VOPAGU-2260 file (C-alpha; in pm, 1 decimal, decimal comma):
REM VOPAGU-2260
SITE   aa  ch    i         X         Y         Z
SITE  MET   A    0   -5410,1    8593,6  -10106,5
SITE  ASN   A    1   -5563,8    8338,7   -9835,3
SITE  ASN   A    2   -5875,2    8167,7   -9966,2
SITE  TRP   A    3   -6075,5    8403,6   -9715,2
SITE  VAL   A    4   -5950,1    8733,2   -9896,7
SITE  LEU   A    5   -6032,9    8534,0  -10224,0
SITE  ILE   A    6   -6347,3    8490,2  -10194,5
SITE  CYS   A    7   -6500,7    8774,6  -10027,2
SITE  VAL   A    8   -6288,9    8978,3  -10334,4
SITE  LEU   A    9   -6510,3    8733,3  -10522,4
SITE  LEU   A   10   -6827,3    8824,7  -10380,5
SITE  MET   A   11   -6745,4    9191,3  -10402,0
SITE  LEU   A   12   -6653,2    9173,7  -10804,6
SITE  MET   A   13   -7022,2    8979,1  -10844,3
SITE  ALA   A   14   -7196,5    9264,5  -10620,5
SITE  MET   A   15   -6994,3    9485,7  -10897,6
SITE  ALA   A   16   -7169,3    9277,7  -11202,2
SITE  TYR   A   17   -7512,0    9278,9  -11045,6
SITE  GLN   A   18   -7502,7    9619,0  -11058,0
SITE  PHE   A   19   -7343,9    9618,3  -11429,7
SITE  GLY   A   20   -7611,3    9406,1  -11525,7
SITE  LEU   A   21   -7925,1    9615,1  -11389,4
SITE  SER   A   22   -7799,8    9884,7  -11563,4
SITE  ARG   A   23   -7727,8    9742,2  -11850,4
SITE  SER   A   24   -8087,9    9607,7  -11886,6
SITE  ARG   A   25   -8265,5    9926,1  -11727,6
SITE  SER   A   26   -8090,7   10094,7  -12040,0
SITE  VAL   A   27   -8201,4    9842,7  -12286,5
SITE  ALA   A   28   -8568,7    9865,5  -12218,4
SITE  GLY   A   29   -8496,6   10242,2  -12213,3
SITE  ALA   A   30   -8320,4   10287,2  -12538,8
SITE  SER   A   31   -8535,0    9974,0  -12727,4
SITE  GLN   A   32   -8885,9   10103,4  -12585,5
SITE  VAL   A   33   -8985,6    9742,3  -12606,8
SITE  ARG   A   34   -9099,9    9573,7  -12267,5
SITE  MET   A   35   -8848,8    9337,4  -12150,5
SITE  HIS   A   36   -8908,3    8978,0  -12040,3
SITE  SER   A   37   -8745,5    9002,1  -11666,2
SITE  ARG   A   38   -8715,3    9191,5  -11421,7
SITE  PRO   A   39   -8418,9    9421,5  -11428,1
SITE  GLY   A   40   -8290,7    9227,0  -11093,5
SITE  TYR   A   41   -8329,9    8873,1  -11272,8
SITE  TYR   A   42   -8062,5    9065,6  -11513,8
SITE  GLY   A   43   -7878,4    9179,1  -11283,3
SITE  LEU   A   44   -7883,5    8840,0  -11064,2
SITE  LEU   A   45   -7777,3    8703,2  -11392,2
SITE  VAL   A   46   -7486,5    8864,5  -11472,1
SITE  ALA   A   47   -7416,2    8806,1  -11165,5
SITE  LEU   A   48   -7369,3    8448,6  -11189,2
SITE  TRP   A   49   -7210,6    8416,6  -11516,9
SITE  CYS   A   50   -6975,7    8627,8  -11360,3
SITE  GLY   A   51   -6923,1    8436,2  -11009,4
SITE  LEU   A   52   -6995,7    8078,4  -11071,8
SITE  PRO   A   53   -6672,7    8007,5  -11333,0
SITE  ALA   A   54   -6471,0    8170,2  -11090,7
SITE  LEU   A   55   -6558,7    8001,4  -10818,5
SITE  ALA   A   56   -6567,0    7648,8  -10992,9
SITE  VAL   A   57   -6215,8    7684,1  -11036,2
SITE  PHE   A   58   -6108,3    7760,9  -10732,9
SITE  LEU   A   59   -6335,2    7481,9  -10605,9
SITE  LEU   A   60   -6132,2    7229,7  -10833,5
SITE  TRP   A   61   -5817,9    7433,9  -10778,3
SITE  SER   A   62   -5882,5    7366,4  -10424,2
SITE  LEU   A   63   -5931,2    6943,2  -10426,9
SITE  PHE   A   64   -5664,9    6881,9  -10702,3
SITE  GLU   A   65   -5326,3    7127,4  -10541,0
SITE  PRO   A   66   -5196,5    6896,3  -10286,9
SITE  SER   A   67   -5217,8    6564,6  -10506,4
SITE  ILE   A   68   -5086,6    6765,5  -10797,2
SITE  ILE   A   69   -4818,6    6886,7  -10562,3
SITE  ARG   A   70   -4727,0    6671,0  -10362,7
SITE  SER   A   71   -4688,7    6448,0  -10691,9
SITE  ALA   A   72   -4451,8    6685,4  -10774,1
SITE  VAL   A   73   -4243,5    6731,0  -10448,2
SITE  LEU   A   74   -4199,9    6299,4  -10452,6
SITE  ASP   A   75   -4069,6    6327,1  -10796,9
SITE  GLN   A   76   -3764,6    6534,5  -10680,1
SITE  LEU   A   77   -3674,9    6306,7  -10363,1
SITE  PRO   A   78   -3415,4    6123,9  -10381,1
SITE  ALA   A   79   -3361,4    5766,6  -10484,4
SITE  HIS   A   80   -3339,1    5597,2  -10127,2
SITE  LEU   A   81   -3656,2    5751,3  -10021,9
SITE  ALA   A   82   -3823,3    5692,2  -10301,0
SITE  GLY   A   83   -3923,8    5320,3  -10134,7
SITE  LEU   A   84   -4127,3    5535,1   -9844,0
SITE  GLN   A   85   -4511,9    5496,6   -9798,0
SITE  GLY   A   86   -4729,2    5449,5   -9566,1
SITE  ALA   A   87   -4668,9    5678,0   -9212,7
SITE  GLU   A   88   -4328,7    5763,9   -9264,8
SITE  LEU   A   89   -4430,6    5897,6   -9618,5
SITE  ASP   A   90   -4666,6    6127,1   -9484,3
SITE  VAL   A   91   -4391,1    6192,4   -9163,9
SITE  LEU   A   92   -4150,8    6317,6   -9485,3
SITE  MET   A   93   -4451,8    6556,5   -9620,2
SITE  ARG   A   94   -4604,3    6648,1   -9289,5
SITE  ARG   A   95   -4230,8    6787,9   -9234,8
SITE  ILE   A   96   -4167,0    6908,3   -9590,1
SITE  GLN   A   97   -4440,0    7130,6   -9565,2
SITE  GLN   A   98   -4377,3    7242,6   -9236,3
SITE  ILE   A   99   -4052,7    7426,0   -9360,2
SITE  ALA   A  100   -4211,2    7562,0   -9692,8
SITE  SER   A  101   -4435,2    7714,4   -9459,0
SITE  GLY   A  102   -4192,4    7877,8   -9215,5
SITE  PHE   A  103   -4205,9    7695,8   -8886,2
SITE  GLY   A  104   -4006,9    7509,5   -8704,1
SITE  VAL   A  105   -3935,0    7095,5   -8685,8
SITE  ALA   A  106   -3679,8    6920,4   -8476,9
SITE  GLY   A  107   -3338,3    6858,3   -8560,6
SITE  GLU   A  108   -3157,1    7012,8   -8859,9
SITE  PRO   A  109   -3361,5    7020,7   -9176,9
SITE  GLU   A  110   -3155,7    6752,4   -9433,1
SITE  ALA   A  111   -3004,3    6890,6   -9828,4
SITE  TYR   A  112   -3276,5    6763,7   -9978,5
SITE  GLU   A  113   -3564,4    6870,3   -9716,7
SITE  LEU   A  114   -3428,8    7214,6   -9805,4
SITE  ALA   A  115   -3508,6    7184,6  -10233,8
SITE  ALA   A  116   -3827,1    6978,8  -10168,9
SITE  ALA   A  117   -3971,7    7276,7   -9925,2
SITE  GLU   A  118   -3853,5    7503,6  -10190,0
SITE  ARG   A  119   -3969,0    7357,3  -10494,1
SITE  MET   A  120   -4309,2    7293,2  -10251,8
SITE  ARG   A  121   -4300,2    7693,3  -10170,2
SITE  SER   A  122   -4256,3    7742,1  -10558,7
SITE  LEU   A  123   -4526,4    7536,7  -10734,3
SITE  GLN   A  124   -4788,2    7706,7  -10465,2
SITE  ASP   A  125   -4655,5    8022,4  -10538,3
SITE  THR   A  126   -4689,0    7926,8  -10912,3
SITE  GLY   A  127   -5018,2    7738,1  -10875,7
SITE  ARG   A  128   -5163,1    8059,6  -10650,6
SITE  LEU   A  129   -5116,6    8340,9  -10916,5
SITE  ALA   A  130   -5221,5    8077,4  -11217,0
SITE  MET   A  131   -5519,2    8013,8  -10991,3
SITE  ILE   A  132   -5640,5    8411,6  -10907,2
SITE  ALA   A  133   -5562,7    8466,2  -11318,2
SITE  SER   A  134   -5793,8    8191,5  -11479,2
SITE  MET   A  135   -6027,2    8272,7  -11150,7
SITE  ALA   A  136   -6005,1    8710,9  -11310,2
SITE  ALA   A  137   -6044,8    8602,3  -11680,2
SITE  LEU   A  138   -6336,5    8382,8  -11664,0
SITE  GLY   A  139   -6502,5    8638,4  -11418,7
SITE  LEU   A  140   -6402,9    8938,4  -11681,1
SITE  ALA   A  141   -6541,3    8641,9  -11903,0
SITE  GLY   A  142   -6877,4    8584,8  -11825,9
SITE  LEU   A  143   -6925,1    8953,2  -11708,3
SITE  VAL   A  144   -6880,8    9056,4  -12057,2
SITE  TYR   A  145   -7074,1    8785,9  -12270,2
SITE  THR   A  146   -7379,2    8797,7  -12015,9
SITE  LEU   A  147   -7396,3    9222,7  -12069,0
SITE  ARG   A  148   -7371,7    9178,2  -12425,3
SITE  ARG   A  149   -7655,6    8901,0  -12421,6
SITE  ILE   A  150   -7937,2    9110,3  -12259,5
SITE  SER   A  151   -8205,2    9198,8  -12484,1
SITE  PRO   A  152   -8553,6    9228,7  -12445,6
SITE  LYS   A  153   -8606,1    8836,8  -12577,0
SITE  LEU   A  154   -8372,5    8702,8  -12296,6
SITE  ARG   A  155   -8525,8    8489,6  -12035,6
SITE  ALA   A  156   -8291,9    8612,4  -11739,2
SITE  ARG   A  157   -8533,2    8545,6  -11513,1
SITE  ASN   A  158   -8599,7    8145,6  -11628,4
SITE  GLN   A  159   -8220,1    8101,2  -11622,4
SITE  VAL   A  160   -8179,9    8206,5  -11334,6
SITE  GLU   A  161   -8458,1    8044,7  -11107,8
SITE  THR   A  162   -8278,6    7704,4  -11334,0
SITE  VAL   A  163   -7934,9    7829,8  -11175,1
SITE  PHE   A  164   -8132,2    7890,5  -10762,0
SITE  ARG   A  165   -8295,4    7537,2  -10833,0
SITE  VAL   A  166   -7981,2    7284,0  -10941,3
SITE  LEU   A  167   -7830,2    7519,7  -10604,1
SITE  LEU   A  168   -8063,8    7354,8  -10455,5
SITE  VAL   A  169   -8081,7    6967,1  -10566,9
SITE  VAL   A  170   -7699,4    6975,1  -10512,6
SITE  CYS   A  171   -7721,0    7112,1  -10161,7
SITE  SER   A  172   -7993,2    6843,5  -10103,8
SITE  THR   A  173   -7792,5    6611,0  -10232,4
SITE  ILE   A  174   -7490,5    6680,2  -10018,6
SITE  ALA   A  175   -7684,2    6656,4   -9689,1
SITE  ILE   A  176   -7843,0    6336,0   -9812,9
SITE  LEU   A  177   -7522,5    6192,0   -9961,5
SITE  THR   A  178   -7360,6    6346,0   -9557,5
SITE  THR   A  179   -7610,4    6154,1   -9393,4
SITE  VAL   A  180   -7540,3    5813,9   -9572,3
SITE  GLY   A  181   -7199,0    5836,2   -9542,5
SITE  ILE   A  182   -7209,7    5890,8   -9170,5
SITE  VAL   A  183   -7439,7    5561,5   -9142,1
SITE  LEU   A  184   -7199,1    5369,2   -9365,9
SITE  SER   A  185   -6974,3    5433,3   -9197,7
SITE  MET   A  186   -7100,0    5310,6   -8845,6
SITE  VAL   A  187   -7279,8    4966,8   -9050,7
SITE  GLY   A  188   -6946,8    4937,3   -9199,5
SITE  GLU   A  189   -6726,9    4946,2   -8828,2
SITE  ALA   A  190   -6978,5    4779,2   -8649,1
SITE  LEU   A  191   -6981,4    4466,3   -8878,1
SITE  HIS   A  192   -6614,2    4478,6   -8795,4
SITE  PHE   A  193   -6679,9    4481,1   -8484,0
SITE  PHE   A  194   -6939,6    4226,0   -8471,6
SITE  ARG   A  195   -6649,0    3997,1   -8648,1
SITE  PHE   A  196   -6469,4    3993,9   -8306,3
SITE  VAL   A  197   -6819,4    3915,1   -8079,9
SITE  ASN   A  198   -7126,2    3777,4   -8143,0
SITE  PRO   A  199   -7395,4    4007,6   -8211,5
SITE  ALA   A  200   -7618,8    3769,4   -7951,4
SITE  ASP   A  201   -7379,7    3858,4   -7661,9
SITE  PHE   A  202   -7339,5    4202,3   -7771,0
SITE  PHE   A  203   -7744,9    4252,6   -7798,3
SITE  PHE   A  204   -7844,4    4056,4   -7518,6
SITE  GLY   A  205   -7533,5    4050,8   -7222,1
SITE  THR   A  206   -7601,2    4188,9   -6905,5
SITE  VAL   A  207   -7227,9    4286,3   -6822,2
SITE  TRP   A  208   -6994,6    4555,8   -6955,3
SITE  ASN   A  209   -6664,8    4513,5   -6941,4
SITE  PRO   A  210   -6424,7    4595,8   -7267,3
SITE  ARG   A  211   -6135,6    4519,0   -7080,5
SITE  PHE   A  212   -5909,5    4206,0   -7169,8
SITE  SER   A  213   -5960,6    3957,9   -6950,3
SITE  THR   A  214   -5959,2    3554,1   -6931,8
SITE  THR   A  215   -6291,7    3485,4   -6989,0
SITE  GLY   A  216   -6573,1    3677,4   -7211,3
SITE  THR   A  217   -6664,9    3698,7   -7550,3
SITE  GLY   A  218   -6304,7    3610,2   -7699,7
SITE  GLY   A  219   -6024,3    3685,3   -7410,1
SITE  GLN   A  220   -6204,1    4064,0   -7531,7
SITE  GLY   A  221   -6359,7    4122,7   -7243,7
SITE  ASP   A  222   -6728,3    4149,6   -7180,9
SITE  PHE   A  223   -6945,1    4359,8   -7427,7
SITE  GLY   A  224   -7324,0    4348,7   -7286,6
SITE  LEU   A  225   -7570,0    4613,2   -7396,4
SITE  LEU   A  226   -7791,3    4592,0   -7164,8
SITE  PRO   A  227   -7674,8    4755,5   -6885,5
SITE  LEU   A  228   -7627,9    5080,5   -7142,3
SITE  LEU   A  229   -7950,9    5077,0   -7282,0
SITE  TRP   A  230   -8093,0    5069,0   -6947,5
SITE  GLY   A  231   -7920,3    5363,4   -6827,6
SITE  THR   A  232   -8039,6    5550,3   -7116,1
SITE  LEU   A  233   -8357,0    5451,1   -7080,8
SITE  MET   A  234   -8386,1    5562,5   -6660,7
SITE  VAL   A  235   -8196,6    5895,7   -6732,6
SITE  SER   A  236   -8410,3    5965,1   -7067,5
SITE  PHE   A  237   -8765,5    5824,1   -6847,2
SITE  ILE   A  238   -8674,0    6087,2   -6565,4
SITE  ALA   A  239   -8581,7    6336,3   -6744,3
SITE  LEU   A  240   -8922,0    6309,5   -6887,6
SITE  LEU   A  241   -9063,0    6291,2   -6625,1
SITE  VAL   A  242   -8961,2    6687,2   -6549,8
SITE  ALA   A  243   -8998,9    6807,7   -6848,9
SITE  VAL   A  244   -9305,0    6684,8   -7013,3
SITE  PRO   A  245   -9556,0    6799,0   -6696,2
SITE  ALA   A  246   -9328,1    7107,1   -6690,3
SITE  GLY   A  247   -9339,4    7233,2   -6999,4
SITE  LEU   A  248   -9681,6    7077,2   -7154,5
SITE  MET   A  249   -9840,9    7329,3   -6830,5
SITE  THR   A  250   -9593,3    7625,5   -6918,9
SITE  ALA   A  251   -9719,3    7617,8   -7271,7
SITE  VAL   A  252  -10057,8    7625,0   -7146,4
SITE  TYR   A  253  -10021,0    7889,2   -6956,5
SITE  MET   A  254   -9887,4    8089,2   -7224,9
SITE  ALA   A  255  -10071,3    8034,5   -7518,2
SITE  GLU   A  256  -10437,3    8043,5   -7262,3
SITE  TYR   A  257  -10386,3    8206,3   -6990,2
SITE  ALA   A  258  -10063,2    8465,3   -6972,8
SITE  PRO   A  259  -10149,9    8849,2   -7126,9
SITE  ALA   A  260   -9985,9    8946,3   -7403,5
SITE  TRP   A  261   -9723,3    9131,2   -7187,2
SITE  LEU   A  262   -9625,7    8839,4   -7033,9
SITE  ARG   A  263   -9616,2    8591,2   -7319,4
SITE  ALA   A  264   -9398,2    8839,6   -7485,4
SITE  VAL   A  265   -9180,3    8868,3   -7205,8
SITE  ALA   A  266   -9157,3    8520,7   -7066,4
SITE  LYS   A  267   -9162,3    8304,2   -7404,8
SITE  PRO   A  268   -8805,7    8433,5   -7506,0
SITE  VAL   A  269   -8668,1    8369,3   -7132,1
SITE  ILE   A  270   -8800,6    7994,8   -7107,7
SITE  GLU   A  271   -8665,6    7946,4   -7495,8
SITE  VAL   A  272   -8345,3    8064,7   -7302,8
SITE  LEU   A  273   -8295,0    7744,7   -7190,2
SITE  ALA   A  274   -8254,4    7537,7   -7484,3
SITE  GLY   A  275   -7893,5    7827,4   -7577,7
SITE  VAL   A  276   -7722,3    7717,2   -7266,0
SITE  PRO   A  277   -7426,1    7473,8   -7408,8
SITE  THR   A  278   -7505,1    7153,3   -7270,3
SITE  ILE   A  279   -7189,0    7170,7   -7101,6
SITE  VAL   A  280   -7279,5    7436,3   -6850,7
SITE  TYR   A  281   -7612,5    7208,9   -6723,3
SITE  GLY   A  282   -7353,7    6887,9   -6690,7
SITE  PHE   A  283   -7140,6    7127,4   -6458,8
SITE  PHE   A  284   -7478,6    7268,7   -6325,3
SITE  ALA   A  285   -7538,5    6925,0   -6182,3
SITE  LEU   A  286   -7246,4    6815,2   -6045,4
SITE  VAL   A  287   -7148,0    7143,4   -5835,8
SITE  VAL   A  288   -7537,3    7194,1   -5739,4
SITE  VAL   A  289   -7822,0    6961,6   -5813,2
SITE  GLY   A  290   -7599,9    6630,5   -5684,0
SITE  PRO   A  291   -7484,5    6800,3   -5405,6
SITE  PHE   A  292   -7808,1    6934,6   -5320,8
SITE  PHE   A  293   -7973,0    6540,2   -5359,0
SITE  PHE   A  294   -7701,2    6391,3   -5165,9
SITE  GLY   A  295   -7777,3    6627,9   -4879,9
SITE  ALA   A  296   -8150,0    6539,1   -4845,4
SITE  GLY   A  297   -8072,6    6223,3   -4910,5
SITE  GLN   A  298   -7914,3    6183,5   -4564,3
SITE  ALA   A  299   -8159,9    6424,4   -4433,7
SITE  VAL   A  300   -8425,7    6135,9   -4470,3
SITE  GLY   A  301   -8263,4    5826,8   -4445,1
SITE  ILE   A  302   -8188,9    5722,6   -4821,1
SITE  ASP   A  303   -7890,0    5705,1   -4990,0
SITE  ILE   A  304   -7825,1    5940,0   -5301,3
SITE  ARG   A  305   -7562,7    5952,4   -5454,7
SITE  ALA   A  306   -7430,0    6274,9   -5598,0
SITE  THR   A  307   -7372,6    6146,9   -5951,5
SITE  SER   A  308   -7665,1    5940,9   -6003,8
SITE  ALA   A  309   -7891,1    5867,4   -6249,7
SITE  LEU   A  310   -8146,8    6091,1   -6043,9
SITE  THR   A  311   -7932,9    6367,7   -6069,4
SITE  ALA   A  312   -7838,5    6363,2   -6404,7
SITE  GLY   A  313   -8220,3    6292,8   -6565,0
SITE  VAL   A  314   -8335,9    6609,4   -6352,3
SITE  VAL   A  315   -8096,1    6798,9   -6511,5
SITE  MET   A  316   -8122,0    6645,0   -6854,0
SITE  GLY   A  317   -8547,5    6726,0   -6808,5
SITE  ILE   A  318   -8493,6    7090,1   -6678,3
SITE  MET   A  319   -8303,0    7157,5   -7063,9
SITE  ILE   A  320   -8560,3    7038,5   -7235,4
SITE  ILE   A  321   -8807,5    7184,1   -7096,7
SITE  PRO   A  322   -8759,1    7486,7   -7335,7
SITE  PHE   A  323   -8815,1    7214,3   -7652,2
SITE  VAL   A  324   -9116,5    7057,5   -7501,0
SITE  SER   A  325   -9280,3    7417,1   -7426,9
SITE  SER   A  326   -9146,8    7562,1   -7731,6
SITE  LEU   A  327   -9361,5    7296,8   -7982,6
SITE  SER   A  328   -9678,3    7224,4   -7765,1
SITE  ASP   A  329   -9664,4    7630,1   -7722,0
SITE  ASP   A  330   -9718,9    7626,2   -8097,5
SITE  ILE   A  331   -9966,6    7294,7   -8147,0
SITE  ILE   A  332  -10180,1    7471,7   -7891,4
SITE  THR   A  333  -10209,6    7798,3   -8052,6
SITE  GLN   A  334  -10297,3    7655,5   -8384,8
SITE  VAL   A  335  -10654,2    7539,6   -8225,5
SITE  PRO   A  336  -10890,8    7787,0   -8393,6
SITE  LYS   A  337  -11085,3    8026,6   -8201,1
SITE  THR   A  338  -11387,2    7965,9   -8278,9
SITE  MET   A  339  -11351,3    7569,0   -8092,2
SITE  ARG   A  340  -11301,3    7795,8   -7819,7
SITE  ASP   A  341  -11611,9    7974,3   -7840,9
SITE  GLY   A  342  -11816,6    7701,4   -7912,8
SITE  SER   A  343  -11670,1    7523,1   -7610,6
SITE  LEU   A  344  -11766,9    7842,7   -7399,8
SITE  GLY   A  345  -12092,8    7918,2   -7537,8
SITE  LEU   A  346  -12205,3    7539,8   -7470,0
SITE  GLY   A  347  -12152,2    7653,1   -7089,0
SITE  ALA   A  348  -11784,4    7491,1   -7051,5
SITE  THR   A  349  -11521,5    7688,3   -6856,3
SITE  LYS   A  350  -11191,7    7776,9   -6954,6
SITE  SER   A  351  -11064,0    7512,4   -6741,7
SITE  GLU   A  352  -11297,7    7245,9   -6910,4
SITE  THR   A  353  -11251,1    7382,6   -7243,6
SITE  ILE   A  354  -10906,5    7369,5   -7264,0
SITE  ARG   A  355  -10933,1    7041,6   -7124,0
SITE  LYS   A  356  -11249,1    6842,3   -7320,7
SITE  VAL   A  357  -11092,6    7038,7   -7636,7
SITE  VAL   A  358  -10822,8    7234,2   -7675,5
SITE  LEU   A  359  -10571,5    6979,5   -7555,8
SITE  PRO   A  360  -10769,9    6661,5   -7742,3
SITE  ALA   A  361  -10738,9    6850,2   -8055,5
SITE  ALA   A  362  -10403,8    6959,8   -8008,3
SITE  LEU   A  363  -10256,0    6575,7   -7897,8
SITE  PRO   A  364  -10162,2    6412,2   -8183,8
SITE  GLY   A  365   -9855,0    6713,9   -8214,5
SITE  ILE   A  366   -9810,3    6736,4   -7843,1
SITE  VAL   A  367   -9749,9    6372,4   -7837,6
SITE  GLY   A  368   -9497,9    6439,7   -8140,6
SITE  ALA   A  369   -9315,4    6709,7   -7945,7
SITE  PHE   A  370   -9276,2    6453,7   -7653,8
SITE  LEU   A  371   -9168,5    6176,0   -7916,0
SITE  LEU   A  372   -8890,6    6434,8   -8057,9
SITE  ALA   A  373   -8825,7    6548,9   -7729,3
SITE  ALA   A  374   -8750,8    6185,3   -7614,7
SITE  SER   A  375   -8509,3    6119,9   -7910,2
SITE  ARG   A  376   -8303,4    6487,4   -7787,8
SITE  ALA   A  377   -8277,9    6292,1   -7414,1
SITE  ILE   A  378   -8138,0    6020,0   -7545,9
SITE  GLY   A  379   -7904,9    6149,4   -7752,6
SITE  GLU   A  380   -7782,9    6396,0   -7438,1
SITE  THR   A  381   -7413,6    6332,9   -7384,3
SITE  MET   A  382   -7183,8    6631,0   -7141,8
SITE  ILE   A  383   -7439,9    6579,7   -6867,4
SITE  VAL   A  384   -7472,0    6251,8   -6819,2
SITE  VAL   A  385   -7032,9    6237,3   -6857,9
SITE  LEU   A  386   -7068,3    6471,7   -6550,9
SITE  ALA   A  387   -7357,4    6335,8   -6382,9
SITE  ALA   A  388   -7457,9    6037,7   -6421,7
SITE  GLY   A  389   -7170,1    5860,5   -6235,3
SITE  ASN   A  390   -7016,0    5583,2   -6506,6
SITE  SER   A  391   -7159,4    5281,2   -6382,1
SITE  PRO   A  392   -7215,8    4981,1   -6628,8
SITE  VAL   A  393   -7411,6    4825,9   -6381,7
SITE  LEU   A  394   -7755,4    4702,6   -6440,8
SITE  HIS   A  395   -8000,4    4800,6   -6186,6
SITE  ALA   A  396   -8344,4    4965,3   -6111,7
SITE  ASN   A  397   -8228,0    5219,9   -5853,9
SITE  PRO   A  398   -8215,6    5541,0   -5989,6
SITE  PHE   A  399   -8076,4    5711,9   -5678,8
SITE  GLU   A  400   -7683,4    5510,5   -5773,5
SITE  ALA   A  401   -7511,3    5582,4   -6053,5
SITE  VAL   A  402   -7563,7    5450,8   -6410,3
SITE  SER   A  403   -7370,3    5474,8   -6777,0
SITE  THR   A  404   -7502,3    5535,5   -7077,5
SITE  VAL   A  405   -7450,8    5446,5   -7438,4
SITE  THR   A  406   -7279,3    5802,7   -7467,8
SITE  VAL   A  407   -7095,9    5807,6   -7228,8
SITE  THR   A  408   -6959,0    5476,1   -7281,8
SITE  ILE   A  409   -6893,1    5643,5   -7665,1
SITE  VAL   A  410   -6678,4    5929,4   -7518,5
SITE  ASN   A  411   -6509,4    5663,5   -7314,0
SITE  GLN   A  412   -6420,1    5399,6   -7582,7
SITE  LEU   A  413   -6252,5    5677,4   -7795,6
SITE  THR   A  414   -6088,2    5856,9   -7548,5
SITE  GLY   A  415   -5740,6    5866,9   -7470,6
SITE  ASP   A  416   -5408,3    5641,9   -7673,1
SITE  THR   A  417   -5657,0    5329,6   -7787,3
SITE  ASP   A  418   -5570,4    5119,4   -8109,6
SITE  PHE   A  419   -5946,0    5177,5   -8351,8
SITE  ALA   A  420   -5850,3    4798,9   -8490,7
SITE  SER   A  421   -5922,6    4656,4   -8143,7
SITE  PRO   A  422   -6308,4    4543,0   -8047,6
SITE  GLN   A  423   -6258,2    4819,2   -7683,9
SITE  SER   A  424   -6246,2    5069,9   -7936,6
SITE  LEU   A  425   -6477,0    4900,9   -8237,4
SITE  VAL   A  426   -6747,8    4882,4   -8036,7
SITE  ALA   A  427   -6788,7    5243,2   -8019,7
SITE  PHE   A  428   -6982,0    5219,7   -8347,7
SITE  ALA   A  429   -7174,6    4942,2   -8302,8
SITE  LEU   A  430   -7258,5    5176,2   -8008,6
SITE  GLY   A  431   -7346,0    5445,3   -8250,6
SITE  LEU   A  432   -7543,0    5237,1   -8502,9
SITE  THR   A  433   -7806,7    5147,5   -8181,1
SITE  LEU   A  434   -7843,5    5505,4   -8074,7
SITE  PHE   A  435   -7893,0    5618,4   -8431,0
SITE  VAL   A  436   -8151,7    5335,7   -8457,9
SITE  ILE   A  437   -8319,8    5441,5   -8125,5
SITE  THR   A  438   -8361,0    5774,4   -8238,0
SITE  LEU   A  439   -8448,9    5755,6   -8595,7
SITE  SER   A  440   -8758,1    5493,8   -8466,9
SITE  LEU   A  441   -8852,3    5765,6   -8264,1
SITE  ASN   A  442   -8847,0    6046,9   -8491,1
SITE  VAL   A  443   -9047,1    5800,1   -8714,3
SITE  VAL   A  444   -9299,1    5752,0   -8501,1
SITE  ALA   A  445   -9355,5    6111,1   -8389,6
SITE  LEU   A  446   -9382,1    6189,9   -8759,1
SITE  TYR   A  447   -9625,4    5944,6   -8844,1
SITE  ILE   A  448   -9874,8    6054,5   -8544,1
SITE  VAL   A  449   -9855,6    6398,2   -8635,2
SITE  ARG   A  450   -9940,0    6329,4   -8968,2
SITE  LYS   A  451  -10220,0    6117,9   -8900,8
SITE  TYR   A  452  -10381,4    6200,6   -8652,4
SITE  ARG   A  453  -10342,7    6565,0   -8660,0
SITE  GLU   A  454  -10625,0    6836,6   -8715,6
SITE  GLN   A  455  -10659,1    7027,3   -9003,2
SITE  TYR   A  456  -10812,8    7457,5   -8934,2
SITE  GLU   A  457  -10884,5    7721,1   -9140,7
């Protein structure tokens, strides 16, 4: 029985326990003729929780500690001449034993001690799985019987259930926060390691990006200037916003103020479908359609426009974030009270004047926040710029030429067989940390603007 089947069985048992608790609470209420403290559903939930949570705790603890326990037991059985194995050699041996125990083939003829260790591992895994299932069943049954016997008019089932769910929400929130903190700390740690090789001033203010070995540059490790990558990122994002902001805002205004209800019901979901298209599809579209189109159009008017350029990547990225701007702006515009529109129209203003002088100013803080959030989305985009920007880390101001961005460079530096202790790989963490700070700053500014200048309407 694999883990997914076991979890499904546990959920089915919790559903049955819920029904038992529900029936038990109703029978107690009918027999005692006393008003119960909580509604029947809370008693059912309490029984289900007492049945499922202890069993789930056993499952999680065993899944967490089983590999280390079995590994220690298998290592104790290995021959004496293998006792000194450490690091990668030991990992290779344990992986080979695991493959033999699982029934997968291995290269070469297995040694006798490998077969014995694999048999030992298989036996421990089977015994441990049976012990885990038995413990889960025993605890689940004990929790079911214990809670059913506790059901009485004075049992505060609602309070206990709400306490459990409150603890679960706190745990989930803590996991999310700790995950974010862990990601940031890992980037900070690796970035500090990178700055042991490269001077931070050379990184943040350097104008040459050439992270290959050379006899010149930063300590013979190449040149790690951030400015070409940062400028390429900002150029592509600016072009994307030039496309997305007017189109998205005008779409939102039309959908909120002019479109009939039947058209809005059809067009709004169709526009938002663009947000669900994978970015790799946009990148392929830019590479095979938009790029050649710009190249041909440039040739027709005598302008040299590369098929893979900042213009190509920016335009396609702008098309991608149009639904983002449109949806947020539409939701904000529709929150402006109808009384403000009616008052403006009653004073003799036209519909367009009402939109320009009443609706948009009232919704402006939220719209600006939507623009900044869209900018952070554009800055962090990867696949479109990987395929369409051209990957040329050169500092220039020509949008018709190829550029490279921070995200493209991170992909390049972490792709292939590289030494993760070298500055050529560690620079990806410094770039990621820089990108994180930029996007976080934009999000903070957007939230600040929305909260400071937003209007509360009834």
